[in-house]
C-alpha positions as CSV (number, residue, x, y, z in Angstrom):
1,X,62.7,-16.7,26.6
2,X,60.8,-14.1,28.6
3,X,57.4,-12.6,28.1
4,X,57.8,-8.8,27.7
5,X,55.8,-5.8,26.8
6,X,57.2,-3.1,24.5
7,X,58.2,-0.9,27.5
8,X,59.9,-3.8,29.3
9,X,61.6,-4.7,26.0
10,X,63.1,-1.2,25.9
11,X,64.3,-1.6,29.4
12,X,65.7,-5.0,28.7
13,X,67.5,-3.8,25.6
14,X,69.1,-0.9,27.5
15,X,70.3,-3.1,30.4
16,X,71.5,-5.9,28.1
17,X,73.6,-3.6,25.9
18,X,74.9,-1.4,28.8
19,X,76.2,-4.5,30.5
20,X,78.0,-5.4,27.2
21,X,79.3,-2.0,26.3
22,X,80.6,0.3,29.1
23,X,80.6,3.3,26.7
24,X,76.8,3.5,26.6
25,X,75.1,6.1,28.9
26,X,71.5,7.1,29.1
27,X,69.9,10.3,30.3
28,X,67.0,12.6,30.1
29,X,64.2,14.1,32.1
30,X,63.4,11.8,35.1
31,X,65.1,8.8,33.6
32,X,67.4,8.3,36.6
33,X,65.9,8.0,40.0
34,X,62.3,7.8,38.8
35,X,63.0,5.4,35.9
36,X,61.3,7.6,33.3
37,X,57.7,8.8,33.0
38,X,56.8,5.4,31.4
39,X,59.4,3.5,33.5
40,X,61.5,2.6,30.5
41,X,64.7,3.1,32.5
42,X,63.6,1.7,35.8
43,X,66.5,0.0,37.8
44,X,69.1,1.2,35.4
45,X,70.6,3.9,37.6
46,X,70.5,1.4,40.5
47,X,72.6,-1.1,38.5
48,X,75.0,1.3,36.6
49,X,75.2,4.3,38.8
50,X,74.6,8.0,38.3
51,X,77.5,8.4,35.8
52,X,75.8,6.2,33.3
53,X,72.1,6.9,34.0
54,X,71.2,10.4,35.2
55,X,68.5,13.0,35.2
56,X,68.7,16.3,33.2
57,X,67.0,19.7,33.4
58,X,63.9,20.2,31.3
59,X,65.9,21.3,28.3
60,X,65.7,19.2,25.2
61,X,68.2,21.2,23.2
62,X,70.7,20.8,26.0
63,X,70.0,17.0,26.2
64,X,70.7,16.4,22.6
65,X,73.5,18.9,22.4
66,X,75.2,17.2,25.4
67,X,74.8,13.9,23.6
68,X,76.5,15.2,20.5
69,X,79.6,16.1,22.5
70,X,79.6,12.8,24.3
71,X,79.3,10.9,21.0
72,X,82.2,12.9,19.5
73,X,84.3,12.1,22.6
74,X,83.8,8.4,22.3
75,X,80.7,7.6,24.4
76,X,77.4,6.2,23.0
77,X,74.6,8.2,24.5
78,X,71.0,7.1,24.5
79,X,68.8,10.0,25.4
80,X,65.1,10.1,26.1
81,X,62.8,12.9,25.1
82,X,59.9,12.5,27.4
83,X,57.3,12.9,24.6
84,X,57.9,13.3,20.9
85,X,56.0,16.6,21.1
86,X,58.7,18.0,23.4
87,X,61.5,17.4,20.9
88,X,61.1,20.6,18.9
89,X,63.4,22.7,21.0
90,X,66.1,20.2,20.1
91,X,65.2,20.3,16.4
92,X,68.0,22.7,15.6
93,X,70.6,20.4,17.2
94,X,69.1,17.4,15.3
95,X,69.0,18.9,11.8
96,X,72.0,21.1,12.1
97,X,74.5,18.9,13.9
98,X,73.3,15.3,14.7
99,X,72.4,14.5,11.1
100,X,75.3,16.5,9.4
101,X,78.4,15.9,11.5
102,X,79.7,12.9,9.5
103,X,79.2,14.9,6.2
104,X,80.6,18.1,7.7
105,X,83.8,16.4,8.8
106,X,84.0,14.2,5.7
107,X,83.8,11.1,7.8
108,X,86.3,12.1,10.4
109,X,83.7,12.3,13.1
110,X,80.6,10.1,13.6
111,X,77.8,10.3,16.1
112,X,76.9,6.9,17.5
113,X,73.9,8.1,19.5
114,X,70.2,7.2,19.9
115,X,67.3,9.6,20.6
116,X,64.4,7.7,22.1
117,X,60.9,9.2,22.3
118,X,57.4,7.9,22.8
119,X,55.0,9.1,20.1
120,X,51.4,8.8,18.7
121,X,48.0,9.2,20.4
122,X,45.7,6.8,22.1
123,X,46.3,7.7,25.8
124,X,44.0,10.7,26.0
125,X,46.8,13.1,26.8
126,X,47.0,16.9,26.6
127,X,48.6,19.0,23.9
128,X,52.1,18.1,22.7
129,X,51.8,14.6,24.1
130,X,50.1,12.7,21.2
131,X,51.2,13.8,17.8
132,X,52.7,11.6,15.1
133,X,55.2,13.8,13.3
134,X,57.7,11.1,12.3
135,X,57.8,12.3,8.7
136,X,59.6,15.5,9.8
137,X,62.6,13.4,10.8
138,X,62.4,10.9,7.9
139,X,62.9,13.9,5.6
140,X,66.3,14.7,7.2
141,X,69.4,13.2,5.3
142,X,71.8,11.5,7.7
143,X,69.2,10.4,10.2
144,X,67.7,6.9,10.6
145,X,64.2,6.7,11.9
146,X,63.1,3.4,13.5
147,X,59.5,2.6,14.8
148,X,58.9,-0.8,16.3
149,X,55.5,-2.3,17.0
150,X,56.2,-5.5,18.9
151,X,58.3,-6.3,22.0
152,X,60.6,-8.6,20.0
153,X,61.3,-6.0,17.3
154,X,61.7,-3.3,20.0
155,X,64.6,-5.1,21.7
156,X,66.3,-6.2,18.5
157,X,66.0,-2.8,16.8
158,X,67.0,-0.8,19.8
159,X,70.2,-2.9,20.3
160,X,70.9,-2.5,16.6
161,X,70.4,1.3,17.0
162,X,72.9,1.4,19.9
163,X,75.4,-0.5,17.8
164,X,75.0,1.8,14.8
165,X,77.9,4.1,14.1
166,X,75.4,6.9,13.0
167,X,72.5,8.6,14.8
168,X,69.2,6.8,15.1
169,X,65.9,8.3,16.1
170,X,63.9,5.6,17.9
171,X,60.2,6.4,18.1
172,X,58.2,4.2,20.5
173,X,54.3,3.8,20.1
174,X,53.3,4.6,23.6
175,X,49.7,3.3,23.4
176,X,51.2,-0.1,22.7
177,X,53.7,0.1,25.6
178,X,51.8,-2.3,27.8
179,X,49.1,-3.5,25.3
180,X,50.4,-7.1,25.0
181,X,53.3,-9.4,25.8
182,X,55.5,-11.4,23.5
183,X,58.3,-14.0,24.0
184,X,61.6,-12.2,23.7
185,X,65.1,-13.8,24.0
186,X,67.1,-13.0,27.2
187,X,70.3,-12.7,25.3
188,X,71.3,-9.8,23.0
189,X,70.2,-9.9,19.3
190,X,69.8,-7.4,16.5
191,X,67.3,-6.7,13.8
192,X,68.6,-5.0,10.7
193,X,67.6,-1.3,10.5
194,X,65.9,-0.7,7.2
195,X,64.3,-4.1,6.8
196,X,60.6,-4.5,6.9
197,X,58.8,-7.5,8.5
198,X,56.2,-9.5,6.5
199,X,53.6,-10.3,9.1
200,X,51.5,-12.5,6.8
201,X,51.8,-13.4,3.2
202,X,49.0,-12.9,0.7
203,X,48.2,-12.4,-3.0
204,X,45.2,-9.9,-3.3
205,X,46.2,-6.8,-1.3
206,X,49.4,-5.4,0.2
207,X,48.5,-3.7,3.5
208,X,51.3,-1.7,5.0
209,X,51.7,0.2,8.3
210,X,54.1,0.6,11.2
211,X,54.3,1.5,14.9
212,X,51.1,2.3,16.8
213,X,48.8,1.7,13.9
214,X,49.9,-1.9,13.4
215,X,47.4,-3.2,15.9
216,X,44.4,-2.0,13.9
217,X,46.0,-2.9,10.6
218,X,46.6,-6.5,11.7
219,X,43.1,-6.7,13.0
220,X,41.8,-5.4,9.6
221,X,44.0,-7.9,7.7
222,X,42.6,-10.8,9.7
223,X,39.0,-9.6,9.1
224,X,39.7,-9.3,5.4
225,X,41.3,-12.8,5.4
226,X,38.1,-14.2,7.0
227,X,36.1,-12.6,4.2
228,X,38.2,-14.4,1.6
229,X,40.7,-11.6,0.7
230,X,44.3,-12.8,0.7
231,X,46.2,-10.0,2.4
232,X,50.0,-9.5,2.6
233,X,50.6,-7.6,5.8
234,X,53.9,-5.6,6.1
235,X,55.3,-3.8,9.1
236,X,57.8,-1.2,7.9
237,X,59.7,-1.1,11.2
238,X,62.0,1.6,9.8
239,X,60.6,4.6,7.9
240,X,64.0,5.9,6.9
241,X,65.6,4.1,5.2
242,X,62.5,2.2,4.3
243,X,62.5,-1.3,2.7
244,X,61.7,-0.5,-0.9
245,X,62.7,-3.9,-2.1
246,X,60.2,-5.8,0.1
247,X,57.4,-3.3,-0.6
248,X,57.9,-3.3,-4.4
249,X,58.1,-7.1,-4.5
250,X,54.8,-7.4,-2.6
251,X,53.0,-4.8,-4.8
252,X,54.2,-6.6,-8.0
253,X,52.6,-9.7,-6.6
254,X,49.3,-8.3,-5.4
255,X,48.7,-5.3,-7.7
256,X,46.9,-3.5,-5.0
257,X,48.2,-1.5,-2.0
258,X,46.9,0.4,1.0
259,X,49.3,2.3,3.3
260,X,48.0,3.2,6.8
261,X,49.5,5.5,9.3
262,X,48.4,7.9,12.1
263,X,50.5,10.9,11.0
264,X,49.2,13.7,8.8
265,X,48.3,12.9,5.2
266,X,50.1,15.6,3.3
267,X,53.8,14.9,2.6
268,X,53.7,11.8,4.8
269,X,55.3,8.4,4.8
270,X,52.4,6.9,2.7
271,X,52.9,9.6,0.1
272,X,56.6,8.6,-0.3
273,X,55.8,4.9,-0.6
274,X,53.0,5.5,-3.1
275,X,55.2,7.9,-5.2
276,X,57.9,5.2,-5.4
277,X,55.4,2.5,-6.2
278,X,53.8,4.6,-9.0
279,X,57.2,5.3,-10.6
280,X,58.8,1.8,-10.2
281,X,55.8,-0.6,-10.3
282,X,53.1,1.2,-12.2
283,X,52.6,-1.6,-14.8
284,X,51.8,-4.1,-12.0
285,X,49.0,-2.0,-10.4
286,X,45.4,-3.1,-10.7
287,X,44.0,-0.3,-8.6
288,X,45.2,3.2,-7.6
289,X,47.7,3.1,-4.7
290,X,45.7,4.2,-1.7
291,X,46.6,5.7,1.7
292,X,44.5,6.0,4.9
293,X,46.1,8.4,7.3
294,X,45.5,10.9,10.1
295,X,44.0,14.3,9.1
296,X,46.0,17.4,8.3
297,X,45.1,19.0,11.7
298,X,46.7,19.5,15.0
299,X,46.2,16.4,17.1
300,X,42.9,17.0,19.1
301,X,42.5,17.3,22.8
302,X,41.4,14.2,24.7
303,X,37.6,14.6,24.3
304,X,37.9,14.5,20.5
305,X,40.7,12.0,20.2
306,X,38.4,9.1,19.4
307,X,37.1,10.9,16.4
308,X,40.6,11.4,15.0
309,X,42.3,8.0,15.5
310,X,41.9,5.3,12.8
311,X,39.9,2.3,13.8
312,X,39.9,-1.2,12.4
313,X,36.6,-0.7,10.6
314,X,38.1,2.3,8.8
315,X,40.9,0.3,7.4
316,X,38.6,-2.6,6.4
317,X,36.2,-0.1,4.6
318,X,39.0,1.5,2.5
319,X,40.6,-1.9,1.8
320,X,37.3,-3.1,0.4
321,X,37.3,-0.1,-2.0
322,X,40.9,-1.0,-3.2
323,X,40.2,-4.7,-3.6
324,X,36.9,-4.1,-5.5
325,X,38.2,-1.4,-7.7
326,X,37.7,-2.1,-11.4
327,X,39.1,0.3,-14.1
C-alpha cells in the first residue's frame, strides 16, 4: 500500500494503466514537459515518451476532436482540460460527437476515451477556474460523468474509466487534490462506474453528496452523529449513471434525505435525485426531500468566494430542519 493524495492517485492510475495498455495516450495543455498545471501527469512523458504524453495548443475543441479521431482509430486517449471552465469551446465536440458516435454508427464505432478536468471552487481562483457545472454533462445521453472524492476512489474509478468502451467525463475536485492522504494499493484495481459508496450507515437521515463537497458533508454527518442523529452518509461517486438502487434503499430506511452539492440549485443533480425519490419512494418519506446547493449565480471572484461555498455548519443547520420536521 502507498499513501497518496487525490492528485498523486490520478498520476498513479495513469502510469499504472499506461504500463499495462500501450494504446493509452494522454495529452492536453502543459501535460507533457511540465506535468500539468496541477502536476497530475508529472513524470509520464519521461517514462513513456512524447508519442504517448504530449502538449497541445490552447485549443480545447481541437484537443477533444483529436481524441475522437484517435479513439476511432483504436487508441485510448485520456485528455486533460486544464480547468472545467475551459471546456466550453469543446462542448460542440462532446455533445455532437463524443456522446453520439456509438448511436450514430449503430454500434459500429465506439469511443473509449476519457476527458479529465479539475472542477469546483475553494482555491480562490479567477473567473472560469472555479465553477461546478457538472449537471450540464450529466444531461447528455451517451456520456458517463464520474466525480471521485478520495484517493482510493480516484485511482479505481479512473482505471475503470480508461477501460470503459465508451466515453467518460472524469471531474476531479481540485480543492481536495492535496487535502489529505489515503492508503491506496500499488497494483491496478477498478471501482464500478455508477455505484455509490456508503461512507457510514445510519437510520435517521440519508445525507448524500459527491466530489469536493464530501469533506464538509462528512464533517456534518459526524457532528450530527455526536448529537444523537443516526446518519447514513452516501458518496455518489458517479452522477451519471447514478446509483438509484442504493439511494432509494437508504431513503426507504431513513425516511428523510438531504442532498448537498456545490453546483447551482436549479436543474441540478439534487433535483434529479429528489424527483426520483418523490416518484418512487414517496410513501416512505417522513419529511420533504431537501437539497442544499450552490446559488444560481456565476461563481464569484476570490474576495467573495467564502460567502458562496457551503460550510459544515450550513449542512448541519439544514439537516436539523429535516430531522426535526413534523407534518
